[in-house]
Phi, psi and omega in degrees: 000138183279134179278129180252129175243142180254135175274145183281333180249143173293160182302317182300317180294322178294322176301314180297317179299316179297317179296320178297322178294330181262029179059029173087002183225141175204156172273145186303321181293320178294317179297316179298316180296323176295321179293328180296337177293325180268319184244088186299328184264015183289120179272157177302324180290323177292322175300313180298320179298318179292320177296315180297319179297316178295325179290319179296323179286351179082020181270325179232165174234133179247127177227149184277132175264305174228188180299327185247357181241138176236144175263128179248122185235131175285128183291143183301324179301323181285325181298329183281348183265000000 
């Protein structure tokens, strides 16, 4: 039987915590690798859905650095709250 473990924080909250630790900025690959430490089964598509949701909510901003790298930035308005 497979052992199931539950995380205490949702993925979105963990993303915000990681960004706050990194002064509000991270590269998507670094952020994903940090999330894999907490969420072992996190797929790239699930990561993208959570990032997109946070961007739509106005919590983060995603901008392209190169073809394969994105910069994820916690918006200043959110940092002050």
